[in-house]
C-alpha positions as CSV (number, residue, x, y, z in Angstrom):
1,M,-47.3,44.6,6.9
2,A,-45.4,43.4,3.9
3,D,-41.7,42.7,3.9
4,G,-39.2,43.6,1.1
5,K,-40.2,40.6,-1.0
6,A,-43.9,41.3,-0.7
7,R,-43.3,44.9,-1.9
8,R,-41.0,44.0,-4.8
9,S,-41.6,45.2,-8.3
10,R,-41.7,42.7,-11.0
11,V,-38.4,41.0,-11.8
12,P,-37.4,38.9,-14.9
13,G,-39.3,35.6,-14.7
14,A,-41.8,36.8,-12.1
15,R,-45.4,36.7,-13.1
16,F,-46.8,39.3,-10.6
17,G,-45.4,42.5,-9.1
18,A,-46.1,46.1,-8.5
19,D,-46.2,46.8,-12.3
20,R,-48.3,43.7,-13.0
21,P,-50.5,43.0,-9.9
22,A,-52.5,39.9,-9.6
23,G,-56.2,40.4,-10.3
24,I,-58.2,39.4,-7.1
25,G,-61.9,38.4,-7.3
26,I,-63.7,38.2,-4.0
27,V,-66.5,35.6,-3.6
28,G,-68.6,36.3,-0.5
29,C,-69.4,39.8,0.5
30,G,-70.4,39.5,4.1
31,N,-69.1,41.0,7.3
32,I,-65.4,40.3,6.8
33,S,-65.2,41.3,3.1
34,R,-64.4,44.9,3.8
35,R,-61.4,43.9,5.9
36,Y,-60.1,42.0,2.9
37,V,-60.6,44.8,0.4
38,Q,-58.9,47.4,2.6
39,G,-56.2,45.0,3.7
40,M,-55.3,43.8,0.3
41,R,-54.8,47.3,-1.0
42,R,-51.7,47.6,1.1
43,F,-49.9,45.2,-1.2
44,P,-48.8,46.5,-4.6
45,Q,-48.7,43.0,-6.1
46,L,-52.5,42.7,-5.5
47,R,-55.3,44.5,-7.4
48,V,-58.9,43.9,-6.3
49,V,-60.9,43.6,-9.5
50,G,-64.4,42.8,-8.2
51,C,-66.8,40.8,-6.1
52,A,-69.7,38.4,-6.3
53,D,-72.2,36.9,-3.9
54,V,-75.3,34.7,-4.1
55,V,-77.1,37.6,-2.6
56,A,-76.6,40.2,-5.4
57,E,-77.4,43.1,-3.1
58,L,-74.4,42.3,-0.9
59,A,-72.0,42.4,-3.9
60,S,-73.5,45.6,-5.2
61,R,-73.1,47.3,-1.8
62,L,-69.5,46.2,-1.3
63,A,-68.6,47.2,-4.9
64,A,-70.2,50.7,-4.5
65,E,-68.3,51.2,-1.2
66,S,-65.0,50.0,-2.6
67,G,-65.0,51.2,-6.2
68,I,-64.7,47.7,-7.6
69,E,-66.9,45.7,-10.0
70,A,-70.0,43.8,-8.8
71,Y,-70.3,40.7,-11.0
72,S,-73.8,39.5,-11.8
73,S,-73.0,36.0,-10.5
74,I,-70.1,33.9,-9.1
75,D,-69.9,32.2,-12.5
76,A,-69.4,35.6,-14.2
77,L,-66.5,36.4,-11.8
78,L,-64.9,33.0,-12.5
79,A,-65.2,33.5,-16.2
80,D,-63.3,36.8,-16.2
81,P,-59.7,36.5,-17.4
82,A,-58.8,39.6,-15.4
83,V,-59.2,37.5,-12.2
84,D,-56.1,35.5,-11.4
85,V,-56.8,34.7,-7.7
86,V,-60.2,34.0,-6.1
87,V,-60.5,35.0,-2.4
88,N,-63.2,32.7,-1.0
89,I,-64.8,34.3,2.1
90,T,-68.1,32.5,1.9
91,P,-69.5,30.7,5.0
92,P,-67.6,27.5,6.0
93,F,-70.2,25.2,4.5
94,A,-69.5,26.7,1.0
95,H,-65.7,26.8,1.3
96,A,-65.1,23.5,-0.5
97,S,-67.7,23.9,-3.3
98,V,-66.7,27.5,-4.2
99,S,-63.0,26.7,-4.0
100,I,-63.3,23.7,-6.3
101,A,-65.4,25.7,-8.8
102,A,-62.7,28.5,-8.8
103,L,-59.9,26.0,-9.3
104,E,-61.7,24.3,-12.1
105,A,-62.1,27.7,-13.7
106,G,-58.3,28.0,-13.7
107,K,-58.0,30.4,-10.7
108,H,-55.6,30.2,-7.8
109,V,-57.6,30.2,-4.5
110,Y,-57.1,31.7,-1.1
111,V,-59.9,30.5,1.3
112,E,-61.0,31.7,4.7
113,K,-60.5,29.5,7.7
114,P,-61.4,26.7,8.2
115,I,-60.2,25.5,4.8
116,A,-63.4,23.4,4.6
117,S,-66.2,22.6,7.0
118,T,-65.0,19.0,7.3
119,L,-61.7,17.2,6.6
120,A,-63.4,14.9,4.2
121,E,-64.2,17.8,1.9
122,T,-60.5,18.8,1.5
123,G,-59.5,15.8,-0.7
124,A,-61.5,17.1,-3.8
125,M,-60.0,20.6,-3.2
126,F,-56.5,19.3,-3.3
127,E,-57.2,17.2,-6.4
128,A,-58.7,20.1,-8.2
129,A,-55.6,22.3,-7.4
130,A,-53.2,19.5,-8.5
131,R,-55.1,18.9,-11.8
132,G,-54.9,22.6,-12.7
133,G,-51.3,23.1,-11.5
134,L,-52.8,25.8,-9.2
135,L,-52.0,27.1,-5.7
136,L,-54.5,26.7,-2.9
137,G,-53.9,28.8,0.2
138,S,-55.9,29.3,3.4
139,A,-56.3,31.5,6.4
140,P,-55.3,32.2,9.0
141,D,-52.3,34.4,8.0
142,T,-51.8,36.2,11.3
143,F,-48.9,34.0,12.2
144,L,-47.0,35.8,9.4
145,G,-47.3,39.1,11.3
146,S,-44.8,40.8,13.6
147,A,-45.8,38.9,16.7
148,G,-45.9,35.5,15.2
149,Q,-42.6,36.0,13.4
150,T,-40.9,37.5,16.5
151,A,-42.0,34.5,18.6
152,R,-40.8,32.1,15.9
153,A,-37.4,33.8,15.7
154,A,-37.1,33.5,19.5
155,V,-37.9,29.8,19.5
156,D,-35.5,29.2,16.6
157,A,-32.7,31.1,18.4
158,G,-33.2,29.1,21.6
159,A,-34.4,32.0,23.7
160,I,-36.3,29.7,26.1
161,G,-34.4,26.5,25.3
162,E,-36.1,23.4,24.1
163,P,-39.9,23.8,24.2
164,I,-41.4,21.3,26.7
165,G,-45.0,22.4,26.8
166,A,-47.5,25.2,26.0
167,T,-50.9,26.4,26.9
168,A,-53.5,28.0,24.5
169,F,-56.8,29.5,25.5
170,V,-59.6,30.4,23.1
171,R,-62.0,32.8,24.8
172,H,-65.5,34.0,23.7
173,S,-65.6,36.2,20.6
174,K,-68.9,37.6,21.9
175,A,-70.1,37.6,18.3
176,E,-73.7,37.8,19.5
177,L,-73.0,41.4,20.5
178,W,-71.6,42.6,17.2
179,H,-72.3,40.2,14.3
180,P,-75.7,40.7,12.5
181,D,-76.1,37.0,12.0
182,P,-73.6,34.7,13.8
183,T,-75.7,31.6,13.2
184,F,-72.9,29.9,11.3
185,L,-70.7,30.1,14.3
186,F,-73.0,27.8,16.3
187,R,-73.6,25.2,13.6
188,P,-71.3,22.4,12.3
189,G,-68.3,24.0,10.6
190,G,-68.3,26.7,13.3
191,G,-67.9,26.6,17.0
192,P,-64.9,27.9,18.9
193,A,-62.7,25.0,17.5
194,L,-63.2,25.9,13.8
195,D,-63.9,29.6,14.2
196,L,-61.0,30.7,16.4
197,G,-59.1,27.5,16.9
198,P,-57.3,27.8,13.6
199,Y,-55.5,31.0,14.7
200,Y,-54.2,29.2,17.8
201,V,-53.3,25.8,16.4
202,T,-51.6,27.4,13.3
203,E,-49.5,29.6,15.6
204,L,-48.6,26.5,17.6
205,V,-47.5,24.6,14.5
206,N,-45.5,27.7,13.4
207,L,-43.6,27.6,16.7
208,L,-43.5,23.9,17.6
209,G,-44.2,21.9,14.4
210,P,-47.0,19.5,13.6
211,V,-49.4,17.8,16.0
212,Q,-49.0,14.0,16.4
213,S,-52.1,13.1,18.6
214,V,-55.1,14.6,20.3
215,A,-57.1,13.8,23.4
216,G,-60.1,16.0,24.1
217,F,-63.6,16.5,25.6
218,S,-66.3,18.9,24.3
219,R,-69.9,19.8,24.9
220,I,-72.6,22.3,24.0
221,G,-72.9,25.1,26.6
222,A,-76.1,27.2,26.4
223,P,-78.4,25.5,23.9
224,I,-79.9,28.8,22.7
225,R,-77.9,32.0,22.1
226,T,-79.5,35.4,22.2
227,V,-78.3,37.9,19.5
228,T,-78.2,41.5,20.7
229,A,-76.2,43.1,17.9
230,P,-77.9,46.5,17.0
231,N,-78.1,45.5,13.3
232,R,-79.1,41.9,13.9
233,R,-80.9,39.8,11.3
234,V,-81.8,37.1,13.9
235,D,-82.8,37.2,17.5
236,T,-81.9,33.7,18.7
237,I,-79.8,30.8,17.5
238,E,-80.2,27.1,18.3
239,V,-76.7,25.7,19.0
240,T,-75.9,22.5,17.2
241,T,-72.1,22.2,17.6
242,P,-69.9,22.0,20.7
243,T,-69.1,25.4,22.2
244,H,-66.7,24.4,25.0
245,A,-63.8,22.0,24.6
246,V,-60.5,21.1,26.3
247,A,-57.8,19.1,24.7
248,V,-54.2,17.9,25.0
249,L,-52.1,18.0,21.9
250,R,-48.9,15.9,21.7
251,M,-46.6,17.6,19.2
252,A,-44.3,15.5,17.0
253,S,-41.4,17.4,18.6
254,G,-42.4,16.0,22.0
255,A,-43.9,19.2,23.4
256,I,-47.3,18.8,25.1
257,V,-49.9,21.5,24.7
258,S,-53.0,22.1,26.9
259,T,-55.8,23.9,25.1
260,M,-59.2,25.3,25.9
261,L,-61.6,26.4,23.1
262,S,-64.7,28.0,24.3
263,F,-67.7,30.3,23.5
264,D,-68.8,29.9,27.1
265,V,-65.9,31.7,28.8
266,W,-67.0,35.3,28.5
267,D,-64.4,36.8,30.9
268,S,-61.1,35.6,32.3
269,H,-57.5,36.4,33.2
270,L,-56.1,33.6,31.0
271,P,-53.2,34.2,28.7
272,F,-53.6,33.6,24.9
273,I,-50.6,31.4,24.3
274,E,-47.6,30.6,26.5
275,V,-44.7,28.3,25.6
276,Y,-42.6,26.7,28.4
277,G,-39.0,25.8,27.6
278,E,-36.2,24.3,29.6
279,H,-34.7,27.8,30.2
280,G,-37.8,30.0,30.4
281,T,-41.3,31.0,29.3
282,M,-42.6,32.9,26.3
283,S,-45.9,34.7,26.2
284,L,-47.7,35.6,22.9
285,P,-50.5,38.1,22.2
286,D,-53.8,37.3,20.7
287,P,-53.1,35.2,17.5
288,N,-56.2,36.7,15.9
289,G,-54.2,39.8,15.3
290,F,-50.8,40.4,13.6
291,D,-49.0,42.4,16.2
292,G,-48.4,42.8,20.0
293,D,-45.7,42.2,22.6
294,V,-43.9,38.9,22.7
295,C,-42.5,38.5,26.2
296,V,-39.8,36.2,27.6
297,H,-39.0,35.4,31.2
298,T,-35.9,33.2,31.6
299,H,-35.4,31.4,34.8
300,D,-32.4,33.5,35.8
301,A,-34.1,36.9,35.1
302,E,-36.0,39.0,37.6
303,S,-38.7,40.1,35.2
304,W,-40.3,39.7,31.8
305,T,-38.5,41.1,28.7
306,V,-40.4,42.4,25.7
307,L,-38.7,41.2,22.6
308,D,-37.8,43.6,19.8
309,P,-40.0,42.8,16.9
310,V,-38.2,41.2,13.9
311,L,-40.7,42.8,11.5
312,P,-42.3,46.2,11.8
313,P,-45.8,46.0,13.4
314,S,-48.6,46.9,11.0
315,G,-50.2,49.1,13.7
316,A,-51.0,49.4,17.4
317,S,-51.9,46.0,18.9
318,D,-55.0,47.5,20.5
319,D,-56.2,49.0,17.2
320,T,-58.8,46.5,15.9
321,S,-59.2,48.5,12.7
322,V,-55.7,47.5,11.8
323,Q,-55.4,44.1,13.5
324,M,-58.5,42.8,11.8
325,L,-57.4,43.7,8.3
326,R,-56.7,40.7,6.1
327,G,-54.6,40.2,3.0
328,L,-51.1,39.1,4.0
329,G,-52.0,35.5,3.2
330,V,-53.2,36.5,-0.3
331,A,-49.9,38.3,-0.9
332,D,-48.1,35.2,0.4
333,L,-49.9,33.1,-2.2
334,V,-49.2,35.5,-5.0
335,D,-45.5,35.5,-4.1
336,A,-45.6,31.7,-4.0
337,I,-46.8,31.7,-7.6
338,D,-43.6,33.4,-8.4
339,G,-41.5,30.8,-6.5
340,E,-41.4,32.2,-2.9
341,P,-42.1,29.9,0.0
342,H,-45.9,29.2,0.4
343,R,-46.4,29.7,4.1
344,A,-50.2,30.0,4.6
345,S,-50.6,26.9,2.5
346,A,-53.5,24.5,2.1
347,A,-51.4,21.7,3.6
348,L,-50.9,23.6,6.8
349,A,-54.6,24.5,6.9
350,R,-55.7,20.9,6.3
351,H,-53.4,19.6,9.1
352,V,-54.9,22.2,11.5
353,L,-58.4,21.2,10.5
354,E,-57.6,17.6,11.2
355,V,-56.3,18.5,14.6
356,L,-59.4,20.4,15.5
357,E,-61.7,17.7,14.2
358,A,-59.8,15.3,16.4
359,V,-60.9,17.1,19.5
360,D,-64.5,16.3,18.9
361,T,-63.7,12.8,17.7
362,S,-61.8,12.1,20.9
363,S,-64.6,13.5,23.0
364,R,-67.2,11.2,21.3
365,T,-65.1,8.1,21.3
366,G,-63.1,8.4,24.5
367,A,-59.9,7.6,22.6
368,V,-56.7,9.4,21.9
369,V,-56.8,10.3,18.2
370,R,-53.7,9.9,16.1
371,V,-53.3,12.7,13.5
372,A,-52.7,11.1,10.1
373,S,-51.3,14.1,8.3
374,T,-48.1,16.0,9.0
375,V,-46.7,19.2,7.7
376,D,-43.4,21.1,7.9
377,R,-43.3,24.3,10.0
378,P,-43.9,27.2,7.5
379,A,-40.7,29.0,6.5
380,P,-40.0,32.0,8.7
381,R,-40.2,35.4,6.9
382,I,-37.0,36.4,8.6
383,P,-34.6,33.4,8.7
384,I,-32.4,33.1,11.8
385,P,-28.7,32.9,10.9
386,E,-27.0,29.7,12.2
387,E,-24.7,31.8,14.4
388,A,-27.7,33.3,16.2
389,R,-29.0,29.9,17.3
390,S,-28.1,28.6,20.7
């Protein structure tokens, strides 16, 4: 997963490296925490120190399984000088408060997506980071994987010409079938827009640049969801946030993107993301994973071509045990502390959150919503030489 820079040993002037890894403290020990522990252990510049949760039993269980320390409280974790970076994987409603507490304790922070449950909450997060001279990063980091970087290289090299438009389809995660308590996914701060939407919009910004304006419609589908996961903690959920939305995004580049974000489309033949250029089409795999085939069909070709990956895949694209691992974004943040480009940045995540909030705002008001923020496309992990650009 990591490239040469991410695997480097410590060099003069660098704060962290293989011989002095950053101490990672995990706050939030729910369903995804194990993916983080296992995933972060692939990066020598990261060392998972311990974990904490408001439910002490969850922290104790994760610690016992992982061979790390279970702190008696979140405050105890934040007070430990061995913790350099807090990985905040609490439910979305707690993202802002936990991140601010960690920043005020002098820790760098990497927070799960969305960066906060509302755009309004992000201001205090950015202020806390600025006051402490600390870095704030946010998921998703999947665009940094082999597929996202291969697609980025192809766009930058002009493989399909100037991008004119794109489509992106968020299908049902079917969390009711496997998550023990997916209630948060059907409450404000969740829904398909804020749960899966960040993967798609972040990938689109990686490829096409920032979003300028949004027009959308959204609604609640089934008002009650039945949970059938074998280890479920709830049987039904009352839905209080939109579960089906469609939107048009006008990118600052001029490209126009049609999107659907739904927890009501259980089965389909829709693609994940396609980009349409003046010379051809590019098709991307599921942006919720790191790897997979990126395919291009130029107008003068007889068939699709699978592009050679610009980075080695982390594993088979159909192996969810690999594709669902997390940690590359945390390594990205730690490298950025040492002066490398910060790609999975809070600025990118805040822009994406504003875009996704605008879908619901547009639906409620009937107006096209202008996106106030802007952001540069994150630096590619493998820059394209000028001579390779067409």
